[in-house]
GULUM-175939 format. One line per field, with one value per residue: x, y, z of N, C-alpha, C in turn; residue in one letter. Coordinates in Angstrom, 1 decimal, decimal comma. Example, Ala and Ser with C-alpha at 12.3 -4.5 7.8 and 13.67 -1.06 7.14 Angstrom:
<recs>
npx: 13,2/12,8
npy: -5,7/-2,2
npz: 7,8/7,1
capx: 12,3/13,7
capy: -4,5/-1,1
capz: 7,8/7,1
cpx: 13,2/12,9
cpy: -3,3/0,0
cpz: 7,8/7,9
r: a/s
</recs>
This chain:
<recs>
npx: 7,8/4,7/2,1/0,7/2,4/4,5/3,2/2,7/5,3/6,1/4,4/5,1/7,7/7,2/5,9/7,9/9,8/8,3/7,8/10,4/11,3/9,5/9,9/12,7/15,2/13,3/12,6/13,1/11,6/12,2/10,4/10,6/9,5/10,9/10,1/8,9/6,2/3,1/3,2/1,5/2,4/2,7/2,5/3,0/3,4/1,7/0,2/-0,8/0,0/-0,3/2,2/3,6/5,9/9,1/8,2/8,2/7,5/7,4/7,7/7,4/8,5/7,9/10,2/10,9/9,0/7,8/7,6/7,1/6,5/7,1/5,8/5,1/2,3/0,5/-1,3/-3,7/-7,0/-9,1/-11,9/-13,7/-13,8/-11,5/-11,6/-10,9/-9,1/-6,1/-3,8/-1,5/-0,2/-2,4/-4,6/-7,1/-7,8/-6,8/-5,2/-3,5/-4,5/-3,4/-1,6/-0,5/-1,8/-0,2/1,2/4,0/6,9/8,8/9,9/11,1/11,1/12,3/12,5/14,9/15,7/17,0/20,4/20,6/19,9/18,6/16,6/16,6/15,3/14,9/12,2/11,1/9,2/6,5/6,4/7,2/6,9/7,7/10,9/13,3/15,1/16,4/17,7/20,2/20,1/22,5/25,9/26,0/25,3/24,5/23,5/20,5/19,3/17,0/16,7/16,4/15,0/12,6/9,8/9,7/11,1/9,8/8,9/6,5/4,6/4,3/3,5/1,7/-0,8/0,8/3,0/5,2/4,6/5,5/6,3/5,0/2,6/1,2/1,3/1,1/2,2/4,2/6,7/7,3/6,3/7,1/5,6/5,7/7,5/10,8/13,6/12,1/12,0/13,6/15,9/14,5/13,9/12,4/12,8/15,5/15,5/14,6/16,7/19,0/18,7/18,3/20,3/20,4/17,9/15,2/14,2/12,7/10,8/12,6/15,1/17,0/19,9/21,3/19,9/18,8/19,6/21,4/21,2/22,4/20,4/18,2/18,9/18,2/16,2/15,9/13,5/13,4/11,6/12,2/15,1
npy: 46,5/44,7/44,8/42,5/40,6/40,8/39,8/37,2/36,2/36,4/34,6/32,3/32,0/31,7/29,2/27,6/27,7/26,6/24,0/23,1/23,2/21,4/18,9/18,4/16,2/14,3/11,0/7,7/4,6/1,3/-1,6/-4,8/-8,2/-11,1/-13,3/-16,7/-16,6/-14,7/-11,2/-8,5/-5,5/-2,3/1,2/4,3/7,6/6,3/4,0/0,8/-2,6/-5,7/-8,1/-10,7/-13,5/-12,3/-9,9/-6,3/-3,1/0,3/3,4/7,0/9,4/12,5/15,2/16,2/14,7/13,2/10,8/8,5/5,2/1,8/-1,4/-4,9/-7,0/-10,0/-13,0/-11,9/-10,9/-9,4/-7,7/-6,8/-4,1/-3,4/-3,7/-5,3/-7,8/-8,6/-11,0/-10,0/-6,7/-5,3/-2,9/-2,6/-2,3/-2,6/-0,5/1,2/3,8/4,8/3,8/0,3/-2,6/-4,0/-7,4/-6,0/-5,7/-2,8/-0,4/2,7/6,2/9,6/12,3/14,6/16,2/18,5/19,6/18,5/15,7/12,4/10,5/7,2/3,9/0,5/-0,9/-2,7/-2,0/-2,2/-4,9/-8,0/-9,4/-10,1/-10,9/-8,4/-6,1/-2,8/-0,4/1,8/2,4/2,9/2,9/4,7/4,9/3,1/-0,4/-1,8/-4,5/-7,1/-10,2/-12,5/-15,6/-14,7/-15,1/-17,9/-18,2/-16,7/-15,5/-17,1/-15,4/-13,4/-14,3/-14,3/-14,7/-15,4/-13,7/-11,9/-10,3/-7,0/-6,3/-4,0/-3,9/-6,0/-5,8/-3,1/-1,1/1,4/0,5/-1,0/0,5/3,2/5,4/7,5/9,4/10,8/8,9/7,4/4,7/1,6/-1,0/-4,3/-7,7/-8,7/-6,8/-7,2/-9,7/-9,2/-7,4/-8,8/-10,5/-8,9/-6,5/-4,0/-2,9/-1,1/-2,0/-1,2/1,7/3,9/3,3/4,7/5,3/3,1/2,5/4,4/5,8/7,8/9,1/10,7/13,4/13,0/10,5/7,3/4,4/0,9/-1,6/-4,8/-7,7/-10,7/-10,9
npz: -33,6/-33,6/-31,0/-30,9/-32,0/-30,1/-27,8/-28,6/-28,8/-26,2/-24,8/-26,1/-25,2/-22,4/-22,5/-23,5/-21,4/-19,4/-20,4/-20,5/-17,8/-16,7/-17,9/-18,1/-17,0/-16,3/-15,2/-16,4/-15,8/-16,1/-15,8/-15,0/-15,2/-14,0/-12,7/-12,4/-12,5/-13,0/-12,5/-11,3/-11,9/-10,2/-9,8/-8,2/-8,7/-11,7/-12,2/-13,2/-14,4/-16,0/-15,9/-17,5/-17,4/-18,2/-19,5/-19,9/-18,5/-19,1/-17,6/-17,2/-15,0/-13,6/-12,9/-9,5/-8,3/-5,3/-2,6/-4,0/-5,4/-6,4/-6,9/-6,7/-7,4/-6,5/-7,6/-8,8/-9,7/-12,1/-13,3/-16,4/-16,2/-14,9/-12,2/-9,1/-7,1/-5,3/-3,8/-2,6/-2,1/-2,9/-4,5/-5,3/-7,9/-11,4/-12,5/-10,4/-8,1/-5,9/-3,0/-2,4/-0,5/2,4/2,6/0,8/-1,2/-1,6/-4,0/-3,5/-4,1/-4,5/-6,6/-8,0/-5,8/-3,2/-3,8/-6,3/-6,3/-6,4/-4,2/-3,1/-2,4/-1,2/0,4/3,3/5,1/4,7/4,6/2,8/-0,4/-3,0/-4,5/-5,3/-7,4/-7,5/-9,3/-11,0/-14,5/-15,7/-14,6/-12,2/-9,6/-6,6/-6,9/-5,7/-3,9/-2,9/-2,3/-0,8/0,4/1,9/2,2/2,6/5,0/6,8/10,1/12,2/13,3/11,5/9,1/6,0/3,5/0,6/1,3/3,6/6,5/7,8/11,2/12,2/10,7/11,9/14,7/15,3/17,1/18,8/19,1/16,9/14,8/15,0/15,6/17,4/16,7/15,7/16,9/18,7/18,5/17,8/16,4/16,3/17,2/15,1/13,1/12,7/11,6/8,9/8,1/8,2/6,1/3,9/3,6/2,3/2,5/4,0/7,2/9,3/10,2/10,9/9,9/8,4/8,2/7,1/4,8/3,0/0,0/-2,5/-5,8/-8,8/-9,9/-12,7/-13,4/-14,9/-14,2/-13,3/-12,3/-11,1/-10,8/-9,1/-9,7
capx: 7,1/3,4/1,8/0,3/3,6/5,2/2,5/2,9/6,7/6,1/3,7/5,9/8,8/6,7/5,6/9,2/10,4/7,5/8,1/11,8/11,4/8,7/10,4/14,1/15,5/12,3/13,2/12,4/11,7/12,0/9,9/10,6/9,2/11,7/9,6/8,2/4,7/2,7/3,2/0,8/3,2/2,0/3,4/2,4/2,4/2,0/-1,0/-0,5/0,1/0,0/3,5/3,9/7,4/9,9/7,6/8,7/6,6/8,1/7,0/8,2/8,1/8,3/11,1/10,3/8,1/8,2/6,8/6,7/6,8/6,8/5,7/4,4/1,1/0,4/-2,6/-4,8/-8,2/-9,7/-13,0/-13,6/-13,6/-10,3/-11,8/-10,6/-8,4/-4,9/-3,4/-0,5/0,0/-3,7/-5,1/-8,5/-8,0/-5,6/-4,4/-3,6/-4,5/-2,9/-0,6/-1,1/-1,9/0,8/2,7/4,6/8,2/8,6/11,0/10,6/12,0/12,0/13,3/15,3/15,7/18,1/21,7/20,4/20,0/17,4/16,7/16,0/15,5/14,0/11,6/10,3/8,4/5,2/6,6/7,8/6,1/8,4/12,3/13,4/16,3/16,1/19,1/20,3/20,4/23,9/26,7/26,2/25,1/24,5/22,4/19,9/18,7/16,5/16,4/16,4/13,8/11,9/8,5/9,8/11,7/9,1/8,4/5,1/3,7/4,3/3,1/0,5/-1,0/1,6/4,0/5,6/4,3/6,4/5,6/4,1/1,3/0,6/1,2/0,6/2,7/5,3/8,0/7,5/5,8/7,8/4,6/5,9/8,4/12,2/14,2/11,2/12,0/14,9/15,8/13,8/14,3/11,7/13,5/16,8/15,2/14,6/17,9/20,1/18,5/18,3/21,0/20,2/16,5/14,6/13,7/11,8/10,6/13,7/16,3/17,6/21,3/21,8/18,9/18,5/20,7/21,2/21,7/22,3/19,2/18,3/19,2/17,1/16,2/15,1/13,0/13,3/11,0/12,9/16,3
capy: 45,2/44,9/44,3/41,1/39,7/40,8/38,9/35,8/35,8/36,3/33,4/31,2/31,9/31,1/27,8/26,9/27,6/25,6/22,7/22,7/22,9/20,3/17,6/18,2/15,3/13,3/9,7/6,6/3,4/0,0/-2,5/-6,1/-9,4/-12,3/-14,4/-17,7/-16,4/-13,4/-10,2/-7,3/-4,3/-1,1/2,4/5,5/7,6/5,4/3,1/-0,6/-3,3/-7,1/-8,5/-12,1/-13,7/-11,7/-8,7/-5,1/-2,0/1,5/4,6/8,2/10,1/13,9/15,7/16,8/13,8/12,6/9,8/7,6/3,8/0,8/-2,7/-6,0/-7,7/-11,4/-13,7/-10,9/-11,2/-8,2/-7,8/-6,1/-2,7/-3,2/-3,8/-6,7/-8,0/-9,3/-11,5/-9,1/-5,4/-5,0/-1,5/-2,6/-2,1/-2,9/0,7/1,8/5,3/5,0/2,7/-1,0/-3,1/-4,9/-7,2/-5,8/-5,2/-1,5/0,5/4,0/7,3/11,0/12,8/16,0/16,9/19,4/19,3/17,7/14,3/11,5/9,6/5,9/2,8/-0,7/-0,9/-3,8/-1,5/-2,8/-6,4/-8,6/-10,4/-10,5/-10,5/-7,2/-5,2/-1,4/0,0/2,7/1,7/3,1/2,7/6,0/4,8/1,7/-1,3/-2,2/-5,8/-7,9/-11,4/-13,6/-16,3/-14,3/-15,8/-19,3/-18,2/-15,8/-15,9/-17,5/-14,3/-12,4/-14,9/-13,8/-15,4/-14,9/-12,8/-11,9/-8,9/-6,3/-6,4/-2,9/-4,3/-7,0/-5,4/-1,7/-0,4/2,3/-0,3/-1,5/1,5/4,5/6,5/8,6/10,4/10,4/8,4/6,7/3,2/1,1/-2,3/-5,3/-9,1/-8,9/-6,0/-7,8/-10,8/-8,6/-6,7/-9,8/-11,1/-7,8/-5,4/-2,8/-2,5/-0,6/-3,0/-0,6/3,1/4,8/2,5/5,5/5,4/2,0/2,0/5,4/6,1/8,8/9,0/12,0/13,8/12,7/9,1/6,4/3,3/-0,3/-2,4/-6,2/-8,7/-11,9/-10,7
capz: -33,5/-33,1/-29,7/-31,1/-32,1/-28,8/-26,9/-29,1/-28,5/-24,7/-24,4/-26,6/-24,2/-21,2/-22,8/-23,6/-20,1/-18,6/-20,9/-20,2/-16,4/-16,3/-18,4/-17,9/-16,0/-16,0/-15,0/-17,0/-15,0/-16,8/-14,8/-15,7/-14,4/-14,3/-11,9/-13,1/-12,4/-13,4/-11,5/-11,7/-11,4/-9,8/-9,5/-7,7/-9,8/-12,9/-12,4/-13,0/-15,6/-15,9/-16,5/-17,5/-17,3/-19,3/-20,0/-19,3/-18,6/-19,0/-17,1/-17,1/-13,8/-13,7/-11,8/-8,3/-7,7/-4,0/-2,0/-5,1/-5,1/-7,4/-6,3/-7,5/-6,8/-6,9/-7,6/-9,0/-10,6/-12,4/-14,2/-17,6/-15,9/-14,2/-10,8/-8,6/-5,9/-5,3/-2,5/-2,0/-2,8/-3,6/-4,5/-5,7/-9,4/-12,2/-12,6/-9,0/-8,0/-4,6/-2,5/-2,2/0,9/2,8/2,5/-0,5/-1,3/-2,3/-4,5/-3,2/-4,6/-4,6/-7,7/-8,2/-4,5/-3,0/-4,3/-7,6/-6,0/-6,2/-3,0/-3,5/-1,4/-1,2/1,8/3,8/6,1/4,4/4,5/1,6/-1,2/-4,2/-4,6/-6,1/-7,6/-7,8/-9,7/-12,1/-15,8/-15,9/-13,4/-11,6/-8,2/-6,1/-7,2/-4,5/-4,1/-1,8/-3,0/0,1/0,5/3,1/2,4/3,1/6,3/7,6/11,4/12,2/13,7/10,5/7,9/5,4/2,2/-0,4/1,7/5,0/7,0/8,7/12,5/12,4/10,2/12,7/16,1/15,4/18,3/18,5/19,1/15,5/13,8/15,3/15,5/18,4/16,2/15,6/18,1/19,6/18,3/17,3/15,8/17,1/16,7/13,8/12,0/12,4/10,6/7,6/7,8/8,0/4,8/2,9/4,3/1,6/2,6/5,2/8,0/10,2/9,6/11,2/9,5/7,4/8,0/6,3/3,9/2,1/-0,9/-3,5/-7,2/-9,5/-10,6/-14,1/-13,5/-15,2/-13,3/-13,6/-11,2/-11,6/-9,9/-9,2/-10,5
cpx: 5,7/3,2/1,4/1,4/4,4/4,5/2,7/4,3/6,8/5,5/4,5/7,1/8,4/6,5/6,9/9,9/9,6/7,8/9,4/11,9/10,6/9,3/11,9/14,3/14,4/13,0/12,4/12,7/11,3/11,6/9,8/10,3/10,0/11,2/9,0/6,7/4,4/2,8/2,4/1,5/2,3/3,0/2,5/3,4/2,7/0,9/-0,6/-0,6/0,4/1,3/3,7/5,4/8,1/9,4/8,1/7,6/7,5/7,2/7,9/7,6/8,7/9,3/10,3/9,3/8,6/7,2/6,2/7,1/6,4/6,8/5,0/3,3/1,0/-1,0/-3,7/-5,9/-8,9/-10,9/-12,8/-13,4/-12,3/-10,4/-11,5/-9,8/-7,1/-4,6/-2,4/-0,4/-1,3/-4,0/-6,5/-8,8/-6,7/-4,6/-4,5/-3,7/-4,0/-1,9/-1,3/-1,1/-0,7/0,3/3,1/6,0/8,2/10,0/10,5/11,6/11,4/13,0/13,7/15,2/16,9/19,5/21,7/20,6/18,6/17,6/15,9/16,2/14,6/13,5/10,9/9,4/6,9/5,3/7,2/6,9/6,9/9,9/12,4/14,8/15,8/17,5/19,1/20,5/21,8/24,6/27,0/26,0/24,8/23,3/21,8/19,2/18,2/15,9/16,4/15,1/13,0/10,6/8,6/10,3/10,9/8,7/6,9/4,1/3,5/3,8/1,8/0,3/-0,2/2,8/4,3/5,4/5,4/5,6/4,7/2,7/0,5/0,3/0,7/1,0/3,9/6,6/8,3/7,2/6,5/6,8/4,8/7,0/9,9/12,8/13,4/11,2/13,4/14,8/15,2/14,3/13,6/12,4/14,8/16,6/15,3/16,0/19,0/19,9/18,6/19,0/20,7/18,8/16,1/13,9/12,7/11,8/11,8/15,1/17,0/19,1/21,9/20,9/18,5/19,7/20,4/21,8/21,7/21,0/19,3/18,6/18,0/17,3/15,6/14,7/12,8/12,7/11,7/14,1/17,2
cpy: 45,4/44,3/42,8/40,1/39,6/39,8/37,5/35,3/35,6/35,0/32,2/30,9/31,2/29,6/27,0/26,7/26,6/24,2/22,2/22,3/21,7/18,9/17,4/17,2/14,4/11,9/8,6/5,4/2,2/-1,1/-3,9/-7,3/-10,6/-13,5/-15,4/-17,7/-15,0/-12,5/-9,0/-6,1/-3,1/0,0/3,5/6,6/6,6/4,5/1,6/-1,4/-4,8/-7,4/-10,0/-12,3/-13,1/-10,4/-7,5/-4,0/-0,7/2,7/5,8/8,9/11,5/14,3/16,3/15,9/13,2/11,6/8,8/6,2/3,0/-0,5/-3,7/-6,6/-9,1/-11,9/-12,7/-11,4/-9,8/-8,4/-6,9/-4,6/-2,4/-3,2/-5,2/-6,7/-8,8/-9,9/-10,6/-7,8/-4,8/-3,5/-1,5/-2,5/-2,4/-1,7/1,4/3,3/5,7/3,9/1,4/-1,5/-4,0/-6,4/-6,9/-5,2/-3,9/-1,0/1,9/5,1/8,7/11,6/14,3/16,8/17,8/18,8/18,4/16,2/13,6/10,7/8,3/4,8/1,6/-0,7/-2,1/-3,3/-1,9/-4,3/-6,7/-9,5/-10,9/-10,1/-9,3/-6,6/-3,9/-0,8/1,0/1,9/1,9/3,1/4,0/6,0/3,3/0,9/-1,8/-3,6/-6,4/-9,1/-12,7/-14,3/-16,0/-14,9/-17,2/-19,3/-17,3/-16,3/-16,2/-16,4/-13,4/-13,0/-14,4/-14,6/-14,7/-14,0/-12,9/-10,5/-8,3/-6,3/-5,2/-3,2/-5,2/-6,4/-3,9/-0,9/0,5/1,5/-0,7/-0,4/2,9/5,6/7,7/9,6/9,9/10,0/7,6/5,2/2,8/-0,3/-3,3/-6,7/-9,3/-8,1/-6,6/-9,0/-10,3/-8,1/-7,7/-10,4/-10,1/-6,6/-4,1/-2,1/-2,0/-1,8/-2,5/0,9/4,0/4,1/3,3/5,3/4,3/1,7/3,1/5,8/7,2/8,5/10,4/12,2/13,5/11,3/8,3/5,1/2,0/-1,0/-3,8/-7,0/-10,0/-11,8/-11,9
cpz: -32,9/-31,7/-29,8/-31,2/-30,8/-27,8/-27,3/-28,7/-27,0/-24,3/-24,9/-25,7/-22,9/-21,4/-22,8/-22,3/-19,3/-19,1/-20,5/-18,7/-16,0/-16,7/-18,4/-16,7/-15,5/-16,1/-15,7/-16,1/-15,9/-15,8/-15,4/-14,7/-14,9/-13,4/-12,8/-13,0/-12,8/-12,2/-12,1/-11,1/-11,1/-9,5/-9,1/-7,7/-10,9/-13,2/-12,2/-14,4/-15,3/-16,6/-16,4/-17,6/-18,5/-19,9/-19,2/-19,5/-18,3/-18,6/-17,0/-15,9/-13,8/-12,6/-10,7/-7,7/-6,4/-3,6/-3,0/-4,8/-6,3/-6,6/-7,2/-6,7/-7,3/-6,7/-7,7/-9,9/-10,8/-13,4/-15,5/-17,4/-15,1/-12,7/-10,3/-7,4/-6,1/-3,9/-1,8/-2,8/-3,4/-3,4/-5,0/-7,2/-10,1/-12,2/-11,2/-9,0/-6,6/-4,2/-2,4/-0,7/1,2/2,8/1,0/-0,4/-2,1/-2,8/-4,3/-3,7/-4,5/-5,6/-7,6/-6,9/-4,3/-3,4/-5,5/-7,3/-6,0/-5,0/-3,4/-2,4/-1,8/0,3/2,1/4,9/5,9/4,2/3,1/0,9/-2,4/-4,2/-5,6/-6,2/-8,0/-8,1/-10,8/-13,4/-16,3/-14,6/-12,7/-10,1/-7,8/-6,6/-5,8/-4,8/-2,8/-2,4/-2,1/0,1/1,7/3,3/3,0/4,6/7,3/9,0/11,4/12,5/12,5/9,1/7,4/4,1/1,2/0,0/3,2/5,5/7,8/10,1/12,8/11,9/11,1/14,1/16,3/16,6/17,9/18,4/17,7/14,5/13,9/15,2/16,4/17,9/16,2/16,9/19,0/19,4/17,7/16,7/16,8/16,5/15,3/12,7/11,7/11,5/9,2/7,2/7,5/6,6/3,6/3,5/3,6/2,0/4,0/5,9/9,0/9,8/9,9/10,9/8,4/7,2/7,1/5,1/2,8/1,3/-1,9/-4,8/-7,8/-10,1/-12,1/-14,4/-14,0/-14,4/-13,9/-12,3/-11,8/-10,5/-10,2/-10,0/-10,5
r: m/s/s/t/k/t/m/f/l/f/f/s/l/l/f/t/l/y/f/t/s/t/f/t/n/a/a/t/f/d/i/t/n/r/c/p/y/t/v/w/a/a/a/s/p/g/g/g/r/r/l/d/q/g/q/t/w/n/i/n/v/n/p/g/t/t/q/a/r/i/w/g/r/t/n/c/n/f/d/a/n/g/q/g/k/c/d/t/g/d/c/g/r/l/e/c/q/g/y/g/s/p/p/n/t/l/a/e/f/a/l/n/q/p/n/n/l/d/y/v/d/i/s/l/v/d/g/f/n/i/p/m/e/f/s/p/t/t/n/v/c/r/n/l/r/c/t/a/p/i/n/d/q/c/p/a/e/l/r/a/p/g/g/c/n/n/p/c/t/v/f/k/t/n/q/y/c/c/t/d/g/p/g/s/c/g/p/t/d/f/s/k/f/f/k/e/r/c/p/d/a/y/s/y/p/q/d/d/p/t/s/l/f/t/c/p/a/g/t/n/y/r/v/v/f/c/p
</recs>
């Protein structure tokens, strides 16, 4: 066999191995707006998209992705260049390149982690703006929902235009933000307000035991606003 053909086969094998390892178990996320108002969906990674009632946006996320999130933005206005502002969940542009500003209900995930698991949660650590469901597209793990009327019932200290802030955003102390590390904070009256209404969701940063869930790696998901 010629050296040229040998090199060609070698690089073809490398490409095949790379392609397989990169795209095996990539997860598809179907993001749907069932709210009676427009939601500007956002994803990190993924960007952003305007969703009128009934519309769906599909994104693919590579295996191994961590610290990822999907959220909805409300009352947005963007110019022809995609620059603008939203009342909640704002990132400064239509296609987000980072996280949004509180308050915003979050679907968070890390894909293909140890033991072939995805880690998934709904978080209110950045507050609440839109009711949400975050669930697998097949019945392989738990459906997560946070659909209580939190904006209507929000404590006065936490109220924000279009949403309800988490106390960490407002008070910025360790009691609410857990900035001093593991075990440095616990439930508060404010976190209990969120937890009582959305038992599946993170109510403060160290709320892991009742709020972090797993699914098999390779699972596909849906996020529904106003399920």
